[in-house]
Structures are given as C-alpha cells and as structure tokens.
Kinemage of the C-alpha trace (Angstrom):
@kinemage 1
@onewidth
@group {chain A} dominant
@subgroup {mainchain}
@vectorlist {calphas} color= white
{ca met a 1} P -0.265 0.020 -0.158
{ca leu a 2} L 2.803 2.174 0.718
{ca asn a 3} L 4.441 1.552 -2.122
{ca asn a 4} L 1.554 1.911 -4.542
{ca lys a 5} L 1.059 5.598 -3.052
{ca leu a 6} L 5.120 6.427 -3.110
{ca lys a 7} L 4.418 5.479 -6.670
{ca asn a 8} L 1.567 7.605 -7.544
{ca ala a 9} L 3.557 10.560 -5.744
{ca ala a 10} L 6.778 10.294 -7.766
{ca arg a 11} L 4.282 10.024 -11.013
{ca ala a 12} L 2.838 13.356 -9.877
{ca leu a 13} L 6.172 15.164 -9.490
{ca ala a 14} L 7.293 13.374 -12.612
{ca phe a 15} L 4.133 14.814 -14.300
{ca ser a 16} L 3.911 18.724 -12.773
{ca thr a 17} L 8.218 19.007 -13.394
{ca leu a 18} L 7.132 18.218 -17.357
{ca leu a 19} L 4.596 21.214 -16.891
{ca val a 20} L 6.562 23.386 -15.501
{ca thr a 21} L 9.121 22.516 -17.792
{ca gly a 22} L 6.955 22.918 -20.684
{ca leu a 23} L 5.781 25.937 -19.634
{ca ser a 24} L 8.819 27.724 -18.543
{ca gln a 25} L 9.553 26.706 -22.001
{ca ala a 26} L 7.273 28.778 -23.578
{ca thr a 27} L 8.961 32.119 -25.136
{ca thr a 28} L 6.379 35.460 -25.468
{ca ser a 29} L 7.419 38.129 -27.879
{ca thr a 30} L 5.573 41.278 -28.479
{ca ile a 31} L 4.281 42.860 -32.121
{ca ile a 32} L 3.773 46.510 -31.869
{ca ser a 33} L 0.771 47.152 -34.656
{ca gln a 34} L -1.678 50.078 -35.256
{ca pro a 35} L -4.944 50.985 -32.567
{ca pro a 36} L -8.015 48.885 -32.791
{ca gly a 37} L -9.891 49.075 -36.663
{ca asn a 38} L -6.778 49.382 -38.226
{ca gly a 39} L -5.592 47.354 -41.075
{ca trp a 40} L -2.124 46.346 -38.916
{ca tyr a 41} L -4.233 45.520 -35.953
{ca thr a 42} L -6.527 43.094 -37.822
{ca tyr a 43} L -3.462 41.173 -39.148
{ca gly a 44} L -1.256 41.207 -35.725
{ca thr a 45} L -4.543 40.149 -34.239
{ca thr a 46} L -4.684 37.097 -36.881
{ca phe a 47} L -0.964 36.571 -36.099
{ca ser a 48} L -1.406 36.628 -32.128
{ca gln a 49} L -3.585 34.058 -32.823
{ca leu a 50} L -1.897 31.506 -35.324
{ca ile a 51} L 2.245 31.389 -33.899
{ca pro a 52} L 0.797 29.631 -30.834
{ca lys a 53} L -1.057 27.509 -32.996
{ca ala a 54} L 0.941 26.685 -35.517
{ca thr a 55} L 4.010 26.128 -32.702
{ca his a 56} L 2.089 23.987 -30.211
{ca asp a 57} L 1.821 26.856 -27.699
{ca glu a 58} L 6.046 26.958 -27.683
{ca tyr a 59} L 5.549 30.481 -28.759
{ca lys a 60} L 3.034 32.944 -27.393
{ca ile a 61} L 1.935 36.341 -28.822
{ca lys a 62} L 1.292 39.270 -27.064
{ca leu a 63} L 0.073 42.413 -29.408
{ca ile a 64} L 0.406 45.936 -28.429
{ca pro a 65} L -2.466 47.985 -29.853
{ca arg a 66} L -1.032 51.569 -30.879
{ca gly a 67} L 1.367 52.684 -32.842
{ca gly a 68} L 2.068 53.238 -36.966
{ca gly a 69} L 4.302 52.942 -40.019
{ca met a 70} L 6.253 55.548 -39.220
{ca thr a 71} L 6.844 55.314 -34.760
{ca asn a 72} L 7.400 51.156 -35.115
{ca pro a 73} L 10.561 51.360 -36.699
{ca val a 74} L 12.051 53.165 -33.260
{ca val a 75} L 9.516 51.326 -30.894
{ca val a 76} L 11.914 47.472 -32.593
{ca asn a 77} L 15.094 49.283 -32.848
{ca gln a 78} L 14.842 50.406 -28.938
{ca gly a 79} L 13.583 46.862 -28.146
{ca lys a 80} L 10.266 47.871 -26.709
{ca ala a 81} L 8.700 45.853 -29.269
{ca asp a 82} L 9.727 42.165 -30.769
{ca phe a 83} L 8.083 42.494 -33.899
{ca gly a 84} L 6.412 45.313 -35.896
{ca phe a 85} L 4.185 45.858 -38.726
{ca thr a 86} L 5.613 48.873 -40.628
{ca thr a 87} L 6.126 50.230 -44.539
{ca ser a 88} L 9.300 49.298 -46.310
{ca asn a 89} L 9.960 53.302 -46.818
{ca ala a 90} L 9.797 53.937 -43.269
{ca thr a 91} L 12.089 51.256 -42.540
{ca val a 92} L 14.738 52.675 -44.469
{ca trp a 93} L 14.471 56.303 -43.408
{ca ala a 94} L 14.400 55.096 -39.698
{ca arg a 95} L 17.495 53.233 -40.169
{ca asp a 96} L 19.345 55.910 -41.616
{ca gly a 97} L 17.786 58.696 -39.952
{ca leu a 98} L 16.293 60.404 -42.495
{ca thr a 99} L 13.056 63.019 -42.677
{ca asp a 100} L 12.371 65.794 -40.016
{ca ile a 101} L 10.674 62.742 -38.380
{ca tyr a 102} L 13.863 61.044 -37.571
{ca lys a 103} L 16.192 63.891 -37.572
{ca gly a 104} L 19.359 62.353 -38.318
{ca lys a 105} L 18.557 59.415 -35.616
{ca lys a 106} L 19.895 55.866 -36.906
{ca asn a 107} L 17.691 52.754 -36.207
{ca gln a 108} L 19.890 50.635 -37.395
{ca asn a 109} L 19.275 47.623 -35.144
{ca leu a 110} L 16.070 47.099 -38.171
{ca arg a 111} L 16.118 43.116 -39.501
{ca met a 112} L 13.645 42.431 -41.847
{ca val a 113} L 11.512 39.384 -40.794
{ca leu a 114} L 8.236 39.443 -43.842
{ca asp a 115} L 9.045 42.480 -46.914
{ca asp a 116} L 6.661 42.898 -49.425
{ca val a 117} L 3.407 41.590 -47.199
{ca gln a 118} L 1.146 44.134 -49.051
{ca gln a 119} L 1.713 47.093 -51.417
{ca ala a 120} L 0.440 50.545 -52.050
{ca tyr a 121} L 1.213 52.370 -54.715
{ca thr a 122} L 1.878 56.125 -55.177
{ca ile a 123} L -0.389 57.636 -57.807
{ca thr a 124} L -0.288 60.838 -59.590
{ca ile a 125} L -3.617 61.637 -61.192
{ca ala a 126} L -4.364 64.352 -62.851
{ca arg a 127} L -7.918 65.927 -63.791
{ca lys a 128} L -8.101 64.888 -68.131
{ca ala a 129} L -9.978 67.977 -69.191
{ca trp a 130} L -6.609 70.314 -67.510
{ca val a 131} L -4.130 67.758 -69.173
{ca glu a 132} L -5.739 67.957 -73.074
{ca glu a 133} L -6.198 71.965 -72.447
{ca thr a 134} L -2.753 72.368 -71.415
{ca gly a 135} L -0.514 69.348 -72.647
{ca asn a 136} L 0.541 68.973 -69.078
{ca asp a 137} L 1.147 64.967 -69.050
{ca thr a 138} L 4.173 64.506 -67.088
{ca leu a 139} L 5.309 65.637 -63.850
{ca glu a 140} L 8.154 67.674 -65.404
{ca lys a 141} L 5.695 69.604 -67.097
{ca ile a 142} L 3.323 69.494 -63.958
{ca ile a 143} L 5.636 71.179 -61.853
{ca his a 144} L 6.788 74.199 -64.291
{ca ala a 145} L 3.176 74.792 -65.257
{ca lys a 146} L 1.238 77.730 -63.984
{ca asn a 147} L -2.017 77.862 -62.107
{ca val a 148} L -1.782 74.327 -61.134
{ca arg a 149} L -3.218 73.335 -57.845
{ca ile a 150} L -1.187 70.102 -57.282
{ca ala a 151} L -3.536 68.019 -53.599
{ca met a 152} L -2.432 65.819 -51.253
{ca lys a 153} L -2.559 64.660 -47.919
{ca pro a 154} L -1.967 67.103 -44.927
{ca thr a 155} L 0.993 66.819 -42.723
{ca gly a 156} L 1.585 63.501 -40.562
{ca ser a 157} L 0.926 61.194 -43.432
{ca gln a 158} L 3.848 59.620 -45.597
{ca val a 159} L 2.157 61.397 -48.818
{ca pro a 160} L 3.885 64.588 -48.447
{ca ile a 161} L 6.587 63.309 -47.694
{ca ile a 162} L 7.150 60.611 -50.850
{ca ala a 163} L 6.213 63.769 -52.785
{ca asp a 164} L 8.867 66.363 -51.725
{ca tyr a 165} L 11.227 63.147 -52.213
{ca ile a 166} L 9.874 63.029 -56.077
{ca phe a 167} L 9.773 66.529 -56.684
{ca lys a 168} L 13.157 66.607 -55.341
{ca ser a 169} L 14.167 63.798 -58.035
{ca leu a 170} L 12.887 66.986 -60.350
{ca gly a 171} L 15.024 69.905 -59.086
{ca thr a 172} L 12.387 70.980 -56.695
{ca asp a 173} L 10.918 70.446 -53.710
{ca ile a 174} L 7.432 70.661 -51.877
{ca ser a 175} L 8.533 73.859 -49.814
{ca thr a 176} L 8.947 75.830 -53.119
{ca leu a 177} L 6.029 74.509 -54.708
{ca lys a 178} L 3.932 75.619 -51.501
{ca asp a 179} L 5.782 79.223 -51.608
{ca glu a 180} L 4.507 79.766 -55.506
{ca asp a 181} L 0.828 78.504 -54.816
{ca lys a 182} L 0.864 75.142 -56.213
{ca val a 183} L 0.792 72.624 -53.694
{ca val a 184} L -2.682 72.402 -51.075
{ca gln a 185} L -3.060 69.379 -48.749
{ca met a 186} L -6.246 68.219 -47.592
{ca gly a 187} L -8.248 64.657 -46.483
{ca ser a 188} L -8.679 62.508 -49.610
{ca gly a 189} L -12.228 62.751 -49.192
{ca gln a 190} L -12.075 66.135 -49.432
{ca ala a 191} L -10.274 66.306 -52.657
{ca ala a 192} L -12.437 63.910 -54.383
{ca gln a 193} L -15.415 66.649 -54.278
{ca met a 194} L -12.398 69.233 -54.934
{ca met a 195} L -11.318 67.845 -58.313
{ca arg a 196} L -15.186 67.168 -59.405
{ca asp a 197} L -15.358 71.361 -59.142
{ca asn a 198} L -12.549 71.616 -60.749
{ca ala a 199} L -10.559 73.336 -57.718
{ca ile a 200} L -7.583 70.909 -58.276
{ca asp a 201} L -6.105 69.340 -61.219
{ca val a 202} L -3.256 66.909 -59.587
{ca tyr a 203} L -3.779 64.741 -57.151
{ca ile a 204} L -0.847 62.423 -55.157
{ca asp a 205} L -1.233 59.710 -52.859
{ca asn a 206} L 0.094 56.331 -51.545
{ca val a 207} L -2.585 54.301 -50.962
{ca pro a 208} L -3.470 50.140 -51.388
{ca ala a 209} L -5.548 48.618 -54.388
{ca met a 210} L -9.807 49.050 -54.122
{ca his a 211} L -8.930 52.400 -51.647
{ca pro a 212} L -12.345 53.634 -51.341
{ca asn a 213} L -11.677 57.696 -51.967
{ca leu a 214} L -9.393 56.541 -54.666
{ca thr a 215} L -12.173 54.968 -56.218
{ca glu a 216} L -14.477 57.543 -55.642
{ca met a 217} L -12.477 59.941 -57.504
{ca thr a 218} L -11.619 57.977 -60.049
{ca leu a 219} L -15.383 56.828 -60.829
{ca thr a 220} L -16.072 60.674 -60.490
{ca asn a 221} L -13.772 62.376 -62.581
{ca asp a 222} L -11.760 61.721 -65.719
{ca val a 223} L -8.864 61.849 -64.526
{ca val a 224} L -5.416 60.378 -66.507
{ca tyr a 225} L -2.426 58.922 -64.947
{ca ile a 226} L 0.342 60.976 -64.981
{ca pro a 227} L 3.581 58.529 -65.245
{ca tyr a 228} L 7.065 58.740 -63.333
{ca ser a 229} L 10.380 58.662 -65.275
{ca asp a 230} L 12.857 56.432 -64.957
{ca lys a 231} L 15.082 58.921 -62.670
{ca val a 232} L 12.440 59.162 -60.125
{ca leu a 233} L 11.713 55.659 -60.000
{ca lys a 234} L 15.007 55.020 -59.729
{ca asp a 235} L 15.533 57.933 -56.973
{ca leu a 236} L 12.857 56.700 -54.775
{ca ala a 237} L 13.831 52.834 -54.795
{ca lys a 238} L 17.169 54.258 -52.979
{ca leu a 239} L 14.633 55.665 -50.375
{ca gly a 240} L 12.668 52.572 -49.519
{ca leu a 241} L 10.188 52.469 -52.454
{ca pro a 242} L 11.011 49.906 -54.688
{ca thr a 243} L 9.413 50.212 -58.499
{ca gly a 244} L 6.238 47.834 -58.824
{ca thr a 245} L 3.562 47.821 -61.174
{ca met a 246} L -0.682 48.442 -60.384
{ca pro a 247} L -2.371 45.922 -62.420
{ca ala a 248} L -4.447 47.809 -65.267
{ca gly a 249} L -8.140 48.135 -64.381
{ca thr a 250} L -7.102 48.935 -60.355
{ca tyr a 251} L -9.022 51.770 -60.937
{ca asn a 252} L -11.320 53.217 -63.244
{ca gly a 253} L -9.674 54.736 -66.221
{ca gln a 254} L -6.692 52.759 -65.641
{ca thr a 255} L -6.168 51.103 -69.051
{ca lys a 256} L -2.416 49.800 -68.702
{ca asp a 257} L -0.406 48.938 -66.097
{ca tyr a 258} L 0.977 51.550 -63.689
{ca val a 259} L 4.782 51.585 -63.239
{ca asn a 260} L 4.894 53.372 -59.425
{ca pro a 261} L 7.287 53.649 -56.669
{ca val a 262} L 5.552 51.509 -54.039
{ca ser a 263} L 5.850 51.621 -50.339
{ca ala a 264} L 5.189 48.279 -48.874
{ca thr a 265} L 4.303 46.511 -45.830
{ca val a 266} L 6.468 44.993 -44.096
{ca phe a 267} L 7.526 42.871 -40.606
{ca val a 268} L 10.398 43.587 -39.107
{ca thr a 269} L 12.393 42.645 -35.747
{ca asn a 270} L 15.511 43.577 -33.790
{ca ala a 271} L 18.833 42.297 -34.480
{ca lys a 272} L 18.621 40.887 -30.895
{ca val a 273} L 15.782 38.937 -30.521
{ca asp a 274} L 17.321 35.083 -30.858
{ca glu a 275} L 17.840 33.428 -34.117
{ca asn a 276} L 15.212 30.421 -33.323
{ca thr a 277} L 12.885 32.676 -32.033
{ca val a 278} L 12.411 34.783 -35.321
{ca tyr a 279} L 13.173 31.498 -37.193
{ca asn a 280} L 10.010 29.859 -35.977
{ca ile a 281} L 8.147 32.942 -36.301
{ca thr a 282} L 8.773 33.398 -39.688
{ca lys a 283} L 8.034 29.384 -40.683
{ca ala a 284} L 4.635 29.313 -38.424
{ca leu a 285} L 3.335 32.627 -40.458
{ca val a 286} L 4.975 31.513 -43.842
{ca glu a 287} L 3.734 28.073 -43.595
{ca his a 288} L 0.302 29.007 -42.590
{ca gln a 289} L 0.034 31.913 -44.932
{ca gln a 290} L -3.179 30.691 -47.082
{ca asp a 291} L -4.975 31.066 -43.474
{ca ile a 292} L -3.646 34.693 -43.019
{ca lys a 293} L -4.838 35.312 -46.971
{ca his a 294} L -8.138 33.962 -46.270
{ca thr a 295} L -9.083 35.785 -43.240
{ca his a 296} L -7.626 38.673 -45.094
{ca ser a 297} L -8.119 38.962 -48.745
{ca pro a 298} L -5.783 42.423 -49.166
{ca leu a 299} L -3.150 40.061 -48.427
{ca lys a 300} L -3.827 37.466 -51.436
{ca phe a 301} L -0.520 39.418 -53.329
{ca trp a 302} L 2.073 38.320 -50.218
{ca his a 303} L 4.146 35.824 -52.553
{ca pro a 304} L 7.243 35.381 -49.853
{ca glu a 305} L 8.776 33.270 -52.151
{ca asn a 306} L 10.132 35.801 -54.084
{ca ile a 307} L 11.948 37.078 -51.246
{ca gly a 308} L 15.293 36.163 -53.035
{ca lys a 309} L 14.131 38.267 -56.511
{ca his a 310} L 14.856 41.200 -55.548
{ca ala a 311} L 17.449 43.779 -53.540
{ca ala a 312} L 16.686 43.968 -49.956
{ca leu a 313} L 15.916 47.197 -48.518
{ca ile a 314} L 17.487 46.257 -45.143
{ca ser a 315} L 19.425 43.317 -44.427
{ca leu a 316} L 17.207 39.920 -42.687
{ca his a 317} L 17.094 38.434 -39.730
{ca pro a 318} L 19.883 35.657 -39.038
{ca gly a 319} L 16.680 33.161 -38.336
{ca ala a 320} L 14.521 34.499 -41.229
{ca glu a 321} L 17.026 33.804 -43.533
{ca lys a 322} L 18.053 30.462 -42.366
{ca tyr a 323} L 14.497 29.683 -43.315
{ca tyr a 324} L 14.541 31.636 -46.640
{ca arg a 325} L 17.789 29.225 -47.568
{ca glu a 326} L 15.934 26.016 -46.783
{ca lys a 327} L 13.249 26.908 -48.578
{ca gly a 328} L 15.335 27.328 -51.461
{ca trp a 329} L 14.190 30.908 -51.996
{ca met a 330} L 17.740 32.525 -51.797
{ca lys a 331} L 20.917 31.439 -52.617
C-alpha cells in the first residue's frame, strides 16, 4: 500500500515537473501594430492567434494595439517590441535617420522578417480636361505649369514626404512649390469633391488597391494617370520605395499597367531577438500563409517565395534568412 502511494507520488511529481518545464520553455514575444480598427491591428490579431497554434504553444504573442508606420521602426529598434508592422520606406528612413521625423537619429538594429506583405501604390492623377487643355501630361511639365493646384494629404501622412522626394528628384521641393501656391493639402475625401469642382488639377496619394476614396475620385472624375520617369523611380527605390506595377484596371480609367514607387507593408524585428525565435515565427507565418490570406484578402498578393528575387531594403534577420534558405528561395 505504502509502495503504491510512493509510486503515485513519484508519477505526480514527474508530471508536474514536465508541466513546469513545458511552461518555462514557452517564449512570449511582442508585436506592435496600430490602434484597433486599423489594418495592421487586424493582421496582428491574426498573427497572435496563429503563431501559438502553429508552434504548439512554444511561442506566444502579446499584441501591442498602438503605433503606426513611422513610429513602429523606432519602437522595434529600441527593443520595446520584438516585432512590428511598418512600411518599406519608413524602415529605410528610420534606419538612415532621414526626414524631419527621425532627425538624423539612425535606427540600425532593424532587421527584416517578411517583406512586400502588402503594396500601397504611389499614384499621381490629373483631371483629363486640364491635361488636354494644357498639355501637362508629365510630372516635369506639371511642376513648371502656371496656375496648377497639386493636392495631397496633410502633414502627418507619409504622402507629403514621398511627394517631396519626387519633387526633389525633379529638381525642386515641396516647400518651393508651396511658396509658389502650387501645392495644397487636404483629406482624400475632400480632394475627390474638389476635383469634381475643378478646384484642384492634380492629386498625389499612396494607397493600396480598392481604396474607397481613390475609387470614388476615379469613378466621379475623368482622370489621366501621370507616369514616373526612370530617374524618379530609381531615386525613390533608394529611399525604400521599390518600383512596382499597379495592374491595369485597378482603378477606373486605368487602361494599362501603372509603374510607380511602391510602399510595401513589411514585418520587422530587432537584431538582438534570438535566431530560433525569428526562425520559428517566420516558419509559422509563411507555412500558414493561406490561412492569413483567407482571413485578409488584401494580403493575397503576398508571395514570400519572391524574397530572393529583388534587392533587400534592409538586412534580413539571420533567423528569417535561415528559413528562406532552407526553402531554396535564397542562394
């Protein structure tokens, strides 16, 4: 009897030891996204549910429901979050300390995990009647036009920063064009109405496919899609806006593919996050990409197998690189 009790106690002790050991091995990582109601928050929610399931609870995720494209790189670089959503261009700007936002402070601990998760297109459209009347059908002509009104989102959006880099590639800048009364800033909903009223001639934005305000603008106005020169495309690619293609028919009146500087959603980490953690989280996300795409249709164009087909914007984390090499996607 006593012997059986001792055996049962030993089994219970062994089981509890295994349980405690298993719990102690679980790793909790943090992901910074955006406030609730925004796209990255919904993606982060899915990631936080999928990763524990895919790793049999070896890795757990705590989602940080705040942040944004311009702030998340700094938070991750400082180690206040292990992972984060941001944009390709904000990642490069933060790494190199570019723009007035980062003010020369370089964030050099940023490493890529997933790139090109979702694309936002840099789109310049103009009223068709204005283009036909003036002949201003290129950006070079537009910035030198008299009485032109170029509209874009207010300061605080990344659009004015992107537009400024475009203008600088063309030999001017947003400040000069404002002084010449050629640039006005407003919300995209207001811009759609002002274009209908002929109060603006050109509109610049950076949005994904099926964006409601740009859809409205192109459905209620006859517009021309203004092309980007090779020089502008090359200059912006160096600043984290790789050249991409918006397929014909993405928006009304777009009869052919539109080549433009693309701002891609990326998923980054800190260089100090351990290799095994990044490897296993990368593996979990990539190998369950169909579940992610089924839940979030805007991510259906994410193709992680293309990771080695273009120049890296920032260095891959060794854990992510290890996984991609195992898949044969990188040489």
